[in-house]
TORPA-4810 file (N, C-alpha, C, O; in nm, 3 decimals):
<nodes>
NODE_1_8.629_2.882_14.129_8.468_2.890_14.104_8.421_2.983_14.185_8.493_2.988_14.285_M
NODE_2_8.327_3.065_14.189_8.249_3.148_14.260_8.168_3.060_14.318_8.152_2.947_14.272_S
NODE_3_8.096_3.113_14.449_8.009_3.002_14.535_7.827_3.033_14.484_7.727_2.979_14.532_S
NODE_4_7.834_3.138_14.373_7.708_3.180_14.318_7.722_3.174_14.173_7.787_3.263_14.119_I
NODE_5_7.674_3.087_14.108_7.712_3.115_13.943_7.564_3.082_13.885_7.465_3.041_13.946_T
NODE_6_7.586_3.118_13.731_7.456_3.117_13.656_7.479_3.050_13.523_7.596_3.023_13.495_T
NODE_7_7.375_3.017_13.432_7.402_2.999_13.332_7.284_3.006_13.256_7.187_2.936_13.285_H
NODE_8_7.283_3.099_13.144_7.160_3.138_13.072_7.155_3.044_12.922_7.252_3.015_12.851_I
NODE_9_7.030_3.012_12.904_7.027_2.954_12.763_6.873_3.006_12.738_6.772_3.000_12.808_L
NODE_10_6.904_3.070_12.587_6.820_3.116_12.506_6.745_3.007_12.443_6.795_2.948_12.346_D
NODE_11_6.613_2.970_12.497_6.516_2.878_12.455_6.461_2.930_12.310_6.413_2.836_12.248_T
NODE_12_6.457_3.009_12.266_6.407_3.050_12.140_6.480_3.023_12.022_6.428_2.996_11.914_S
NODE_13_6.627_3.032_12.047_6.701_2.976_11.950_6.794_2.857_12.002_6.894_2.824_11.938_I
NODE_14_6.764_2.809_12.094_6.841_2.698_12.132_6.988_2.698_12.167_7.076_2.613_12.158_G
NODE_15_6.984_2.829_12.212_7.175_2.867_12.234_7.198_2.909_12.374_7.108_2.919_12.457_R
NODE_16_7.294_2.927_12.390_7.370_2.978_12.518_7.352_3.147_12.488_7.362_3.202_12.379_P
NODE_17_7.333_3.189_12.575_7.332_3.382_12.577_7.468_3.414_12.647_7.510_3.411_12.763_A
NODE_18_7.518_3.446_12.526_7.667_3.526_12.566_7.646_3.657_12.582_7.549_3.720_12.541_S
NODE_19_7.772_3.712_12.663_7.764_3.858_12.667_7.654_3.928_12.727_7.609_4.037_12.690_G
NODE_20_7.608_3.849_12.834_7.481_3.912_12.911_7.566_3.967_13.035_7.642_3.898_13.103_V
NODE_21_7.536_4.128_13.053_7.586_4.163_13.170_7.525_4.106_13.310_7.409_4.066_13.300_P
NODE_22_7.598_4.094_13.465_7.511_4.049_13.535_7.561_4.139_13.670_7.677_4.181_13.674_L
NODE_23_7.472_4.162_13.770_7.524_4.241_13.891_7.462_4.141_13.999_7.341_4.119_14.004_I
NODE_24_7.545_4.089_14.074_7.475_4.029_14.214_7.491_4.127_14.321_7.594_4.190_14.346_L
NODE_25_7.353_4.137_14.396_7.360_4.238_14.489_7.314_4.158_14.618_7.254_4.051_14.610_A
NODE_26_7.344_4.213_14.729_7.295_4.135_14.866_7.232_4.252_14.952_7.284_4.362_14.972_K
NODE_27_7.091_4.199_15.005_7.010_4.303_15.077_7.039_4.322_15.205_7.023_4.222_15.274_A
NODE_28_7.088_4.442_15.275_7.114_4.476_15.357_7.132_4.613_15.443_7.180_4.696_15.366_G
NODE_29_7.115_4.662_15.554_7.072_4.804_15.589_6.986_4.863_15.541_6.995_4.985_15.557_G
NODE_30_6.878_4.820_15.473_6.745_4.900_15.431_6.783_4.899_15.270_6.714_4.966_15.193_G
NODE_31_6.869_4.838_15.231_6.869_4.855_15.070_6.956_4.741_15.007_6.998_4.658_15.088_G
NODE_32_6.989_4.724_14.876_7.073_4.653_14.816_7.213_4.695_14.775_7.232_4.799_14.713_W
NODE_33_7.313_4.608_14.811_7.447_4.646_14.804_7.489_4.530_14.715_7.469_4.410_14.733_H
NODE_34_7.586_4.623_14.566_7.626_4.522_14.475_7.749_4.432_14.531_7.830_4.504_14.588_T
NODE_35_7.784_4.309_14.531_7.903_4.238_14.588_7.936_4.174_14.471_8.024_4.096_14.505_V
NODE_36_7.914_4.158_14.333_7.961_4.133_14.252_7.912_4.150_14.099_7.790_4.163_14.082_G
NODE_37_8.007_4.152_13.977_7.948_4.169_13.860_8.011_4.049_13.753_8.102_3.973_13.786_R
NODE_38_7.962_4.048_13.653_8.013_3.958_13.557_7.960_3.947_13.436_7.880_4.036_13.407_G
NODE_39_7.984_3.846_13.338_7.934_3.860_13.196_7.961_3.711_13.159_8.050_3.630_13.184_L
NODE_40_7.843_3.712_13.087_7.798_3.551_13.060_7.924_3.515_12.939_7.950_3.594_12.848_T
NODE_41_7.992_3.386_12.957_8.075_3.355_12.859_8.027_3.320_12.712_7.914_3.354_12.677_D
NODE_42_8.113_3.250_12.622_8.033_3.189_12.494_7.933_3.092_12.532_7.833_3.072_12.461_I
NODE_43_7.956_3.028_12.647_7.865_2.914_12.661_7.745_2.938_12.776_7.690_2.847_12.837_D
NODE_44_7.716_3.084_12.793_7.607_3.152_12.852_7.631_3.126_13.022_7.538_3.141_13.102_G
NODE_45_7.771_3.084_13.065_7.786_3.091_13.201_7.891_3.163_13.242_7.999_3.177_13.185_R
NODE_46_7.840_3.229_13.388_7.938_3.303_13.462_7.988_3.270_13.608_7.920_3.292_13.708_C
NODE_47_8.110_3.216_13.610_8.147_3.194_13.719_8.210_3.235_13.809_8.242_3.174_13.911_K
NODE_48_8.238_3.360_13.774_8.296_3.460_13.881_8.222_3.567_13.956_8.284_3.671_13.979_S
NODE_49_8.097_3.556_13.996_8.007_3.644_14.028_8.067_3.703_14.195_8.080_3.816_14.243_L
NODE_50_8.089_3.579_14.242_8.146_3.626_14.381_8.257_3.563_14.454_8.254_3.443_14.478_L
NODE_51_8.342_3.628_14.486_8.462_3.574_14.518_8.456_3.449_14.591_8.351_3.434_14.653_K
NODE_52_8.546_3.348_14.602_8.529_3.210_14.675_8.547_3.287_14.825_8.611_3.387_14.857_K
NODE_53_8.465_3.200_14.898_8.448_3.252_15.058_8.397_3.372_15.106_8.421_3.418_15.218_G
NODE_54_8.327_3.422_15.021_8.244_3.549_15.048_8.097_3.516_15.055_8.017_3.609_15.073_K
NODE_55_8.062_3.415_15.045_7.923_3.386_15.069_7.895_3.362_15.213_7.957_3.284_15.286_L
NODE_56_7.768_3.458_15.256_7.706_3.464_15.372_7.590_3.435_15.342_7.554_3.446_15.224_T
NODE_57_7.496_3.387_15.447_7.355_3.358_15.452_7.275_3.493_15.449_7.298_3.580_15.534_K
NODE_58_7.183_3.511_15.352_7.100_3.648_15.312_7.044_3.626_15.213_7.057_3.525_15.144_G
NODE_59_6.967_3.727_15.190_6.891_3.744_15.060_6.954_3.815_14.940_6.988_3.932_14.962_V
NODE_60_6.971_3.775_14.840_7.037_3.817_14.702_6.977_3.834_14.607_6.889_3.750_14.590_Y
NODE_61_6.985_3.917_14.524_6.937_3.937_14.378_7.037_3.951_14.290_7.133_4.027_14.306_R
NODE_62_7.012_3.851_14.155_7.077_3.846_14.091_7.023_3.907_13.919_6.950_3.844_13.843_L
NODE_63_7.072_4.021_13.898_7.015_4.092_13.769_7.093_4.089_13.661_7.211_4.123_13.654_T
NODE_64_7.000_4.031_13.547_7.052_3.989_13.399_7.027_4.103_13.341_6.929_4.166_13.381_F
NODE_65_7.109_4.158_13.233_7.090_4.282_13.187_7.060_4.240_13.035_7.147_4.248_12.948_G
NODE_66_6.947_4.202_13.013_6.939_4.113_12.868_6.896_4.209_12.748_6.863_4.166_12.638_V
NODE_67_6.899_4.328_12.779_6.857_4.397_12.643_6.938_4.443_12.562_6.912_4.482_12.448_A
NODE_68_7.088_4.443_12.638_7.192_4.409_12.500_7.210_4.300_12.421_7.256_4.285_12.308_S
NODE_69_7.159_4.215_12.511_7.193_4.049_12.454_7.081_4.041_12.345_7.118_3.989_12.239_Y
NODE_70_6.935_4.088_12.354_6.849_4.116_12.278_6.869_4.182_12.138_6.840_4.137_12.027_F
NODE_71_6.926_4.297_12.173_6.950_4.399_12.047_7.077_4.331_11.952_7.078_4.330_11.829_K
NODE_72_7.176_4.277_12.034_7.278_4.236_11.948_7.203_4.135_11.871_7.192_4.177_11.755_R
NODE_73_7.144_4.016_11.887_7.075_3.898_11.808_6.950_3.952_11.770_6.855_3.876_11.754_T
NODE_74_6.939_4.072_11.754_6.811_4.114_11.677_6.688_4.048_11.711_6.616_4.002_11.623_R
NODE_75_6.654_4.040_11.851_6.530_4.010_11.862_6.422_4.128_11.976_6.459_4.200_12.070_Q
NODE_76_6.315_4.112_11.931_6.212_4.223_12.010_6.194_4.149_12.117_6.141_4.038_12.123_T
NODE_77_6.248_4.225_12.220_6.182_4.153_12.404_6.112_4.225_12.444_6.107_4.337_12.393_A
NODE_78_6.034_4.192_12.546_5.968_4.261_12.634_6.037_4.280_12.745_5.998_4.379_12.806_V
NODE_79_6.128_4.220_12.797_6.213_4.250_12.920_6.334_4.317_12.887_6.402_4.265_12.799_Y
NODE_80_6.381_4.438_12.949_6.515_4.459_12.924_6.618_4.422_13.022_6.739_4.436_13.002_P
NODE_81_6.547_4.360_13.160_6.650_4.321_13.253_6.553_4.211_13.328_6.435_4.212_13.293_A
NODE_82_6.592_4.121_13.423_6.524_4.020_13.478_6.597_4.041_13.614_6.717_4.069_13.613_I
NODE_83_6.519_4.028_13.749_6.559_4.025_13.821_6.569_3.909_13.894_6.466_3.859_13.849_S
NODE_84_6.611_3.823_13.973_6.590_3.690_14.065_6.649_3.703_14.196_6.765_3.684_14.234_V
NODE_85_6.529_3.744_14.268_6.549_3.705_14.446_6.553_3.578_14.503_6.450_3.510_14.510_V
NODE_86_6.663_3.537_14.545_6.687_3.404_14.626_6.756_3.447_14.787_6.823_3.544_14.822_F
NODE_87_6.717_3.348_14.849_6.788_3.338_14.971_6.900_3.243_15.007_6.879_3.124_14.984_Q
NODE_88_6.992_3.272_15.050_7.129_3.171_15.088_7.060_3.137_15.229_6.990_3.219_15.288_V
NODE_89_7.086_3.016_15.277_7.072_2.970_15.410_7.180_2.885_15.441_7.181_2.848_15.558_R
NODE_90_7.277_2.842_15.366_7.371_2.770_15.393_7.503_2.808_15.327_7.499_2.903_15.248_D
NODE_91_7.614_2.751_15.346_7.710_2.785_15.240_7.767_2.713_15.107_7.871_2.734_15.045_S
NODE_92_7.656_2.617_15.083_7.670_2.530_14.979_7.712_2.630_14.827_7.719_2.753_14.825_R
NODE_93_7.730_2.565_14.744_7.739_2.636_14.592_7.589_2.635_14.550_7.522_2.533_14.538_H
NODE_94_7.538_2.778_14.524_7.430_2.809_14.458_7.443_2.812_14.307_7.544_2.853_14.252_H
NODE_95_7.358_2.775_14.254_7.364_2.782_14.099_7.217_2.847_14.057_7.118_2.806_14.118_H
NODE_96_7.205_2.928_13.975_7.073_3.022_13.925_7.055_3.013_13.799_7.061_3.122_13.742_V
NODE_97_7.035_2.920_13.732_7.027_2.940_13.559_6.863_3.006_13.554_6.760_3.009_13.621_P
NODE_98_6.921_3.056_13.422_6.787_3.104_13.352_6.773_3.070_13.238_6.872_3.065_13.165_L
NODE_99_6.614_3.030_13.176_6.587_2.984_13.059_6.523_3.112_13.013_6.437_3.165_13.083_L
NODE_100_6.572_3.178_12.865_6.518_3.279_12.817_6.460_3.261_12.721_6.493_3.159_12.659_L
NODE_101_6.384_3.319_12.680_6.341_3.390_12.549_6.269_3.562_12.546_6.244_3.633_12.643_S
NODE_102_6.256_3.583_12.443_6.211_3.739_12.401_6.090_3.762_12.504_6.074_3.864_12.572_P
NODE_103_5.999_3.634_12.503_5.850_3.686_12.580_5.835_3.629_12.679_5.727_3.632_12.739_W
NODE_104_5.947_3.558_12.726_5.902_3.508_12.888_6.085_3.430_12.907_6.180_3.414_12.831_G
NODE_105_6.048_3.394_13.091_6.186_3.327_13.133_6.151_3.225_13.218_6.030_3.222_13.242_Y
NODE_106_6.221_3.136_13.275_6.227_3.086_13.426_6.331_3.069_13.476_6.435_3.110_13.425_S
NODE_107_6.327_3.011_13.574_6.466_3.010_13.651_6.425_2.874_13.784_6.310_2.835_13.805_T
NODE_108_6.509_2.839_13.836_6.507_2.712_13.921_6.623_2.697_13.983_6.714_2.776_13.957_Y
NODE_109_6.641_2.595_14.075_6.781_2.592_14.140_6.767_2.448_14.186_6.858_2.394_14.248_R
</nodes>
């Protein structure tokens, strides 16, 4: 399992959001550098964003490409992509869940 994982639940229909493309980037050198990519599975989870042992301290950005998901589920939505920026201060596992609807979202740790 990756040391950074996510889980997306579509609260508007009460189901996991599968097939959402993800990009994990890390800040450094004056910009963002992609360190992982993934796709949510049938349970809305992605456990393979970052190879085991590759987690280092720093600021990360997880971008959820939700436009394709909303199109596939025939929902009109305001957000084509959602980016969550978070800081890693230790080597513990970091789980970044997303509660999603066509008109809003929330995240927590």
